[in-house]
N, C-alpha and C positions, 0 to 999 in steps of 0.2 A: 443506509448507503447514500452517498451523494449521487445525484443524477442530473441536476440542473446545470445548464451551461454557465449561468452566473456564478454558481458555487465553484465550478472548475476554474473559471477565469479569476476569481478572487484568490484562490490558492496559487495560481500561476503568477499573479502580479505581486501579492504581498507575502507569500510564503517563503520560508527557508527550505533548504533541501539537504538531503543526505544521500549519497550515491553508493552503489555497490555494483559489482560486475553483473549481477542478475536483475537489479531493479533500481529505481530512483524513488525515494520517498520525499514528497513535498508536503509541508504541513504549516498550519496557521492556528493560532490560539483563538478559541471562541468562548463565549459566555454560556454555552449550553451545558447541560448536566450529563452529556454523553459524548462519546467520540464517534465521528462519522467518517466513513471511508468511501473513496471513489477509485475506480480502477480504469486505467488507460492501456490499451493494447493497440499498437499501430500495425499497419500492414507489413512492416519489416519483420514482425513476429512470424508471419506465414499466412496461410489461407484461413478462411473462416473457422474451419475445424480446429486448427492449432490455436487461434486467438481465443475461441470459446473454451478450449481445454485449459489454457493458461488462466483465464478468468475464474473458472471453476476451482482450479487448484489454489489460487490466491484467496478466494472467498472461504474455502474450507480451512486454509491455514489461519486466516484471520479469525474465523469462528472458534478454532481451538485455542486461540490466545485471548479470547474475549475478556476473561476474568482479570487479566493483568493490565488492561488499558486504563490510563488516567482519564477522567472526564474532561471535556472542554477542548477537544481538538478536532479539526477537520484535516484529513490526511488524503493525499492523492498518491496512489502507487502506480508508477509508470513502469511497465514490464519491458525488459530488454530482450533481444533475441536469444541470448544464452539461457534464459529461463525455460525455454522449450525443452532442452535436453537435460536440465538439472533435476536431480532427485528431490524427494520430499525433505530430506534432512538439510540439503543445501538451501532450499527455499525457506525453511523455518529459520535457519541460521541467518540468512540475509535479512529477513524481516526483523528478527531479534536485534541484530546489530544496528540496522538503520533506525528502527523505532526506538530502541534503547538510547542511542546517541541523541535522538531528538527529544527525549523526555516523555514520549507518549506511553511507554511501558513503565509501570511503577512497581508491580509485584513480580513474583517469580513466574516464569512461563512453564 
């Protein structure tokens, strides 16, 4: 997972993005042998309990899709308020569409 302020800033400045009503995926190509993810949840999502729940759900969804990621990407997932009420299937579909359009997903999920 990405955690440094510098990595987040690099993705914000140089990265391309794909949006969905539930989330925004920003990504940049790296020379690494793996794909790294960062998660951003603003206070617009809700209180701390809601934000933490959204982060846990995103981490679990990404973990289940791990085998299909192409190496060499840094990805920032920015949660939108609609994600709080969305079901697991809608979350998975939003990630598949956003990351698939970006080229981060190569195999079948």
